[in-house]
C-alpha positions in Angstrom: -30.5 -51.1 -21.0 -26.8 -51.4 -21.7 -25.5 -50.9 -18.2 -26.9 -51.5 -14.8 -28.8 -48.6 -13.2 -27.3 -47.5 -9.9 -28.1 -44.9 -7.2 -27.2 -41.4 -8.3 -27.6 -42.0 -12.0 -29.5 -39.4 -14.0 -32.1 -41.1 -16.1 -34.9 -40.4 -18.5 -38.1 -42.1 -19.5 -40.4 -41.4 -22.4 -43.3 -41.5 -22.1 -43.6 -41.3 -18.3 -47.2 -41.5 -17.0 -49.0 -38.4 -18.4 -45.8 -36.7 -19.4 -44.1 -36.8 -22.8 -40.7 -37.2 -21.1 -39.3 -37.2 -17.6 -35.8 -36.7 -16.3 -34.7 -37.6 -12.8 -32.3 -39.2 -10.4 -32.2 -42.8 -9.1 -32.5 -42.7 -5.4 -32.4 -46.5 -4.9 -31.5 -49.5 -7.0 -31.7 -53.0 -5.6 -29.8 -56.1 -6.7 -33.0 -57.8 -7.6 -33.9 -55.2 -10.2 -36.2 -52.7 -8.3 -35.4 -49.1 -9.1 -36.8 -45.9 -7.3 -36.6 -42.6 -9.2 -37.3 -39.1 -8.1 -38.4 -37.3 -11.3 -37.6 -33.6 -11.6 -40.7 -31.5 -11.1 -43.0 -34.6 -10.5 -44.2 -35.4 -7.0 -43.4 -38.6 -5.3 -40.8 -41.4 -5.5 -41.6 -43.7 -8.5 -40.9 -47.5 -8.1 -40.2 -49.7 -11.0 -39.7 -53.5 -11.1 -37.1 -55.2 -13.1 -39.2 -55.4 -16.3 -40.4 -51.8 -16.0 -36.9 -50.5 -15.4 -35.9 -51.7 -18.9 -37.7 -48.6 -20.3 -35.5 -46.2 -18.2 -32.5 -44.8 -20.0 -29.3 -43.8 -18.2 -28.3 -40.4 -19.4 -24.7 -39.5 -20.5 -23.2 -36.4 -18.9 -23.5 -34.7 -22.3 -27.3 -35.2 -22.4 -28.1 -33.4 -19.1 
């Protein structure tokens, strides 16, 4: 992860649970590393700790 994830960032994760790839929006990012993502088309809010959030990629505007 090159830059810090923050609320409102569009992100992706591959693989994500039973999906090949997921794209979503960060709805909460704490200073101690916890990140909450709302994945597009996937129910629920997904919580990731500091270690797990290293697998989340911040998307460039060009990649959306």
